[in-house]
KOLMI-391852 format. One record per residue (C-alpha): residue number from 1; x, y negated, z negated. Coordinates in nm, 3 decimals. Layout:
BEGIN
+-----+---------+---------+---------+
: num :       x :       y :       z :
+-----+---------+---------+---------+
: NUM :       X :       Y :       Z :
...
+-----+---------+---------+---------+
//
This chain:
BEGIN
+-----+---------+---------+---------+
: num :       x :       y :       z :
+-----+---------+---------+---------+
:   1 :   1.063 :   1.151 :  -1.050 :
:   2 :   1.080 :   1.463 :  -0.835 :
:   3 :   1.154 :   1.412 :  -0.457 :
:   4 :   0.873 :   1.203 :  -0.313 :
:   5 :   0.683 :   1.379 :  -0.037 :
:   6 :   0.376 :   1.162 :  -0.046 :
:   7 :   0.298 :   0.807 :  -0.084 :
:   8 :  -0.058 :   0.670 :  -0.137 :
:   9 :  -0.109 :   0.286 :  -0.085 :
:  10 :  -0.425 :   0.137 :  -0.274 :
:  11 :  -0.629 :  -0.168 :  -0.249 :
:  12 :  -0.968 :  -0.281 :  -0.255 :
:  13 :  -1.142 :  -0.234 :   0.086 :
:  14 :  -0.858 :  -0.049 :   0.275 :
:  15 :  -0.901 :  -0.293 :   0.545 :
:  16 :  -0.589 :  -0.519 :   0.512 :
:  17 :  -0.304 :  -0.478 :   0.258 :
:  18 :  -0.267 :  -0.123 :   0.198 :
:  19 :  -0.344 :  -0.056 :   0.584 :
:  20 :  -0.032 :  -0.315 :   0.636 :
:  21 :   0.168 :  -0.135 :   0.365 :
:  22 :   0.097 :   0.220 :   0.531 :
:  23 :   0.195 :   0.134 :   0.862 :
:  24 :   0.502 :  -0.064 :   0.753 :
:  25 :   0.649 :   0.200 :   0.532 :
:  26 :   0.573 :   0.477 :   0.810 :
:  27 :   0.773 :   0.244 :   1.051 :
:  28 :   1.068 :   0.181 :   0.833 :
:  29 :   1.105 :   0.554 :   0.709 :
:  30 :   1.096 :   0.681 :   1.072 :
:  31 :   1.389 :   0.441 :   1.151 :
:  32 :   1.567 :   0.572 :   0.855 :
:  33 :   1.502 :   0.915 :   0.940 :
:  34 :   1.291 :   0.994 :   0.651 :
:  35 :   0.943 :   1.048 :   0.835 :
:  36 :   0.865 :   1.376 :   0.624 :
:  37 :   0.696 :   1.167 :   0.407 :
:  38 :   0.335 :   1.176 :   0.420 :
:  39 :   0.187 :   0.791 :   0.409 :
:  40 :  -0.153 :   0.732 :   0.353 :
:  41 :  -0.385 :   0.443 :   0.222 :
:  42 :  -0.725 :   0.401 :   0.038 :
:  43 :  -0.942 :   0.142 :  -0.121 :
:  44 :  -1.100 :   0.154 :  -0.479 :
:  45 :  -1.413 :  -0.004 :  -0.306 :
:  46 :  -1.373 :   0.097 :   0.035 :
:  47 :  -1.659 :   0.183 :   0.318 :
:  48 :  -1.505 :   0.487 :   0.475 :
:  49 :  -1.479 :   0.460 :   0.864 :
:  50 :  -1.433 :   0.117 :   0.880 :
:  51 :  -1.159 :  -0.038 :   1.110 :
:  52 :  -0.902 :  -0.289 :   0.999 :
:  53 :  -0.993 :  -0.650 :   0.983 :
:  54 :  -0.921 :  -0.829 :   1.302 :
:  55 :  -0.656 :  -1.048 :   1.153 :
:  56 :  -0.489 :  -0.735 :   1.006 :
:  57 :  -0.467 :  -0.576 :   1.353 :
:  58 :  -0.326 :  -0.919 :   1.498 :
:  59 :  -0.052 :  -0.988 :   1.267 :
:  60 :   0.059 :  -0.633 :   1.278 :
:  61 :   0.065 :  -0.628 :   1.646 :
:  62 :   0.300 :  -0.914 :   1.605 :
:  63 :   0.500 :  -0.697 :   1.421 :
:  64 :   0.504 :  -0.441 :   1.672 :
:  65 :   0.274 :  -0.178 :   1.506 :
:  66 :  -0.075 :  -0.085 :   1.624 :
:  67 :  -0.320 :  -0.022 :   1.335 :
:  68 :  -0.637 :  -0.052 :   1.523 :
:  69 :  -0.672 :   0.324 :   1.529 :
:  70 :  -0.662 :   0.347 :   1.135 :
:  71 :  -1.016 :   0.354 :   0.939 :
:  72 :  -1.070 :   0.280 :   0.571 :
:  73 :  -1.104 :   0.540 :   0.321 :
:  74 :  -1.258 :   0.531 :  -0.010 :
:  75 :  -1.025 :   0.685 :  -0.268 :
:  76 :  -1.091 :   1.025 :  -0.420 :
:  77 :  -0.944 :   1.188 :  -0.734 :
:  78 :  -0.787 :   1.453 :  -0.494 :
:  79 :  -0.593 :   1.177 :  -0.315 :
:  80 :  -0.485 :   1.048 :  -0.652 :
:  81 :  -0.370 :   1.406 :  -0.772 :
:  82 :  -0.226 :   1.514 :  -0.435 :
:  83 :   0.002 :   1.201 :  -0.417 :
:  84 :   0.337 :   1.197 :  -0.560 :
:  85 :   0.368 :   0.819 :  -0.566 :
:  86 :   0.098 :   0.574 :  -0.571 :
:  87 :   0.152 :   0.207 :  -0.506 :
:  88 :  -0.114 :  -0.056 :  -0.566 :
:  89 :  -0.150 :  -0.430 :  -0.499 :
:  90 :  -0.331 :  -0.549 :  -0.819 :
:  91 :  -0.341 :  -0.437 :  -1.182 :
:  92 :  -0.720 :  -0.363 :  -1.134 :
:  93 :  -0.662 :  -0.095 :  -0.877 :
:  94 :  -0.407 :   0.068 :  -1.143 :
:  95 :  -0.668 :   0.049 :  -1.409 :
:  96 :  -0.924 :   0.222 :  -1.197 :
:  97 :  -0.690 :   0.495 :  -1.060 :
:  98 :  -0.587 :   0.577 :  -1.431 :
:  99 :  -0.963 :   0.571 :  -1.533 :
: 100 :  -1.046 :   0.859 :  -1.276 :
: 101 :  -0.713 :   1.048 :  -1.310 :
: 102 :  -0.529 :   0.936 :  -1.646 :
: 103 :  -0.251 :   1.196 :  -1.581 :
: 104 :  -0.150 :   0.979 :  -1.278 :
: 105 :   0.016 :   0.708 :  -1.500 :
: 106 :   0.356 :   0.827 :  -1.453 :
: 107 :   0.324 :   0.801 :  -1.063 :
: 108 :   0.123 :   0.485 :  -1.039 :
: 109 :   0.294 :   0.154 :  -0.975 :
: 110 :   0.218 :  -0.211 :  -0.867 :
: 111 :   0.403 :  -0.243 :  -0.562 :
: 112 :   0.618 :  -0.518 :  -0.708 :
: 113 :   0.701 :  -0.298 :  -0.995 :
: 114 :   0.819 :   0.015 :  -0.823 :
: 115 :   1.202 :   0.101 :  -0.852 :
: 116 :   1.311 :  -0.245 :  -0.984 :
: 117 :   1.581 :  -0.174 :  -1.258 :
: 118 :   1.473 :  -0.336 :  -1.570 :
: 119 :   1.110 :  -0.336 :  -1.466 :
: 120 :   0.901 :  -0.627 :  -1.330 :
: 121 :   0.961 :  -0.986 :  -1.347 :
: 122 :   0.620 :  -1.106 :  -1.517 :
: 123 :   0.709 :  -1.468 :  -1.479 :
: 124 :   0.628 :  -1.430 :  -1.109 :
: 125 :   0.329 :  -1.305 :  -0.964 :
: 126 :   0.288 :  -0.932 :  -0.954 :
: 127 :  -0.071 :  -0.912 :  -0.757 :
: 128 :  -0.035 :  -0.906 :  -0.369 :
: 129 :  -0.307 :  -1.134 :  -0.279 :
: 130 :  -0.589 :  -1.015 :  -0.083 :
: 131 :  -0.617 :  -1.204 :   0.263 :
: 132 :  -0.959 :  -1.071 :   0.340 :
: 133 :  -1.193 :  -1.345 :   0.497 :
: 134 :  -0.932 :  -1.574 :   0.532 :
: 135 :  -0.722 :  -1.723 :   0.824 :
: 136 :  -0.438 :  -1.531 :   0.998 :
: 137 :  -0.171 :  -1.738 :   0.843 :
: 138 :  -0.291 :  -1.584 :   0.490 :
: 139 :  -0.253 :  -1.245 :   0.646 :
: 140 :   0.100 :  -1.355 :   0.761 :
: 141 :   0.193 :  -1.426 :   0.407 :
: 142 :   0.047 :  -1.118 :   0.282 :
: 143 :   0.250 :  -0.932 :   0.558 :
: 144 :   0.571 :  -1.105 :   0.480 :
: 145 :   0.557 :  -1.011 :   0.103 :
: 146 :   0.478 :  -0.654 :   0.190 :
: 147 :   0.750 :  -0.643 :   0.430 :
: 148 :   0.994 :  -0.751 :   0.164 :
: 149 :   0.834 :  -0.499 :  -0.084 :
: 150 :   0.851 :  -0.211 :   0.175 :
: 151 :   1.215 :  -0.250 :   0.273 :
: 152 :   1.308 :  -0.221 :  -0.081 :
: 153 :   1.079 :   0.089 :  -0.144 :
: 154 :   1.188 :   0.276 :   0.177 :
: 155 :   1.568 :   0.258 :   0.073 :
: 156 :   1.477 :   0.405 :  -0.252 :
: 157 :   1.286 :   0.690 :  -0.113 :
+-----+---------+---------+---------+
//
């Protein structure tokens, strides 16, 4: 894969998981001096222009990151084509991206799959659960999973 200059995180509604991942990677890459990478997020069924959920804002604030100004975006074929790397939360997101733009297969991965030598361990859960509509503790659980994955991904970019 050529040098990655743009990363697109994708989930369903772009109000929780992909927003968290976008903000976490942006923060970590800045710390690593790699803030030349363009980081974005979108959803396969997002209502464009919506604010992140209240719990997303809360748990990210606890992390020292303000996501309150981010707005949801519905994914477009141009977003897919113009991204060097697309990281998704669940298989259904990957399926939808490849249905729209089949040639994106070489750059579209489950977050837990990207950059792992020997590939993904399918004996463990590969999806990152959607906390939408759940308690703040569920958001924290999702955040902690994303933090671990983002740290690994940031080092490889």
